[in-house]
N, C-alpha and C positions, 0 to 999 in steps of 0.2 A: 292937593290941587282940586278945585271945584269942578263940577260937571261942565259948567259954562266955559271955564278956561280950557278944559280938556277938549271940548267940542271946537273951540276956536283954534287950537294948535294943531288939531288933526289934519286939516287941509294943508297947512304949512309944511307939516312933516311929509305928507304924501308928495307935495310939490318938490320938496328938497330931495326926496328919494328918487323922483322921476328925473330931476336934473342930474343927480349923481349917476343914475343908470345911463342917461344919455351921454354923459361925459365918458363913462367907462366904455360905451360902445364906440364913441368917436375915437378914443385913444386906441381901442382894439383895432378899429379899421385902419387907423394911421400906422399902427405897428405892423399889421398884415401887409399894408401897401409897401412899407419900407422893406419888409422881408422879401416881398416879391421883386421889388426893384433891385435889391442886393443879389437875389438869385439870378435875375436877368443879366445883371452886369457880369456876374461870375460865369454865366453860360457864354456870354459874348467873348470873354477873355479866353475861356477854354476852347472855344471854336477857333479863335485866332491861334492859340497854341497848337491845336491839331494841324492847322494849315502850315504853320511854321515848321513843325516837326516833319510833316510830309515833304516839305521843300528840302529840308536838310537830308532826309533819307534818300530823296531822289538825286540831289546834286552831289552828294559825297562820292558815290561810285563814278559819276561823270568826271568830277575833278581828278579822281584817282587815275582814270584811263587817260585823261588829257595830260597828266603829269604836272598838274598845278601845284601839288604839294612838294614836288621835287625841284620846281623851277628856282626857288630861292628859300632859304631859311629865314630871311629877314626882308621885309618890304617896308620902305620908309613911307609914312603916310603924312601928306600935307605939311612938309617942313616949312618953317618961317625963318626970316632973317635973324630974328632974336632968339631962336631956339637954343643956341649954344649957351645962352646966359643962365639957363635953368637946368635942373636935373632932368635927364631924359626919362621917358615913360616907355616901358615894354609891355605890350598887350599879348596875352596868351589865350587863344580861343578854346572852345570846348570840343567834345567829341563830334566829329563831322562838320565842325565849323570852318570858317575861312577868314581871310583878311577882311573881306567885305562885311563880316559880322560886326566889326568895330567902327563902321562908318560914322555914326553919330558921335560916339565917344571920341574918335580921333579928330573930328572936326571941332568939337568943343574944346579939347585940350590944345590943339594946334592954334586955335584962335586966341588962346591965352599965352602964346609964345613958347609952348613946350615942344620939345622934339619927341615925336611919337613914332615908334616902330612896332611891328608885330612879328611874332614868330608863328609860322604855319607848319603843320605836320599832318601826315596821313593818319587816318583813324585805325589803320591796321599796320602790322609789321613793326610796331614800336611798343616799348614798355614805359611806364611812368619814370623809371630810373633813367632810361636812355634819353627821354625827352627832357628830364631835369638836367642831365649832363649837357645837352645842347643849349638849354637856357642859360646855364652858367657861362658858356662860351659867348652867348649873345650879350649877356650883361657886360662882360669884359670888353667886347667890341664896341658896345654903345658908349661905355665910359671913355674908351680911347678916342672915339670919334668926337665926342662932345667936350672932352677935357673936364668932365664933372667928377666929383668925388663919390657920388652915390646915385642910384637909380631907383625909380618907382616901378613897381610891378603890379599889373592888374590882370586878373584871370577870371574867366567865366567858366563855370561848371568844372570839367576836368582840368581846365587851365589853372584853377586855383590849387588843385591837388599837386600838379606839376610844380607850381611855385613853392608850395610847402616842402616838397622834397628837395628842391634846389637850394632853398635858403639854409638848409641844414648842412650844406657842403662848406667845408672850411675855406674854400676859395672865394666865397661870397661874404666872409666875415668882414663887417664894417663897410660893405659896398651897397647895402640895400637900405633905403630910407623908409618908404611906405609900401605896404602890401594891401591891395584891395581885392577881395574875392566876391564874386557874384554867383550865388546859388551853387557853391562848390560842395560836392558830396563827401564831407569829412566824416559823416556818420553813415556813409554808403547810400546808394540809390536802390529803391525797390525794383527799378527797371533794369538794373545791371544784369540780373539773371536771365532776361529775355533778349539781351543784345547778342549779336553774333559772338560765338565762342572765340574770343581773342584775349590776349593777355591783359589788355587794358580793362576790358569789361569785368574780368575776374577780380582785378584789383579794386574795382569800385563797388563790389558787393558788400553789404553790411557785415562787419566783423572780419574783413579780409586782413591778411598779415600786414599788408602795406598800411592800411588805415589804422590798425592797432599800433604800429610802429610810429606813425606820424603823431598819433594822439599822445604818445609818451615823450615826444621831443619838446624841449623848452623853446620858447620864442627867443631867437637871438637878441642879444643886447642891442639897443638902439633902433630896433625895428618897430614901427607902429603898424598895427594891423586893424583894418576895417572890414568887417564881414557884412555884406548886404544880401538879404534874402527876400524872396517874393512871397506874399501872403497866399497867392493862388498857385504856387509852384507844386505840381504833382509829380515832377521828375525827381526833385530833391526836396521833399516836403519838410516844413517846420524846422526844428532845431538840427536836423541832419546836415544843414548847410553851415552850421556854426562850428568854428574850430574850438579845440579844447583849451586854448590859451586864455588864462584868466585876464590878461592885459588887453585882449582884443575888444574893440568897440563893435557892438552888434546892433544892427537895426534891420527892420523889415519894411518893405514898401507895399502898401495895400493896392489892390486893383490890378496887379500884373502877375504874369506867370513866368516860367523858367526862361523861355526864349524872348518873351516880351520885355524882359529887363533891359535888353540891349537896344530896345526901341523907345524906352520910357524916358521922357524929359526929366522926371524926378530922379531917376537913377543916374542919368548923365550929369545932372546938377549936383548930385551927391558926390560923384567921383571928382568933378571939377572943384568943388568946394574943399574936398580933402587934400587935393594936390596943389592947390593954388593958395594964395595968401589972403583969401577973403573969409576965412573962418573954417570951422570943421563941419563934417557931415552930420554932426549930432545937433545942429541948430534946430530950434523949435519948428516942427512941421507936422501938421495933423495926419499926414499920410504915413508917418513913420512911428514905430514903437520898438522897444527893446525885446530881444528874444533870450531865452535861457541858453546855456551852453549845451553843446551836443554831448550825449553820453559816450 
């Protein structure tokens, strides 16, 4: 290359390098902005989670004193005239939850003509095995009332563990169609150790005898299982909320936390799609992704 050619190309090279440097800086700024926006969204979600957890912690003893948990084992939510034509849905709330926890889910399912009931229970004075036995009775009652052959079961947090215990009961053989669990601690919850020392909290600790036993149980024939978890769940983080069944469908919803799942339209839509005839919850959705199985 001649000296003249080298002299001519030098400014072009410097200009190209400046453009590349500017592009890298712009991309770096955009990446930093996106990271900050993501962190801000996560902080807002966790602030909402803290408020919801405080509300649950405050209301649970009040409900216990008022006798709300003893008033009825089953409360029918928003029945419709066409409900008997479809398989009923039984909702099981989590530790310290209540019938009202399911308001959005119940409204959405009832609007689609499904009969929706919920089982409520006190957060103390019960074991998972006792609550599972009650759920078996609830299933039999729901089927008798609706004249259906099978029931759908939806559980949030501890409710999913209760369902897992119940469907292992021979009395429910062939009586359960779909199970949907939301943030259920099949791999245990790191918070179970700081909960009040009650039998249920011990059962939800990682590696507990109950969770080990459930992990070894096969999924009953004919039961479809959908596990939904929240990307920002700090109560039951990551794959801890995924059952060990190889046949289970597993998705996670971005941008929500443990209690926020019950208020999320995406989660409600996921449940509705899985239980109604308009497709499966695994439809293409940018806010969803697959998770590995719990260890």
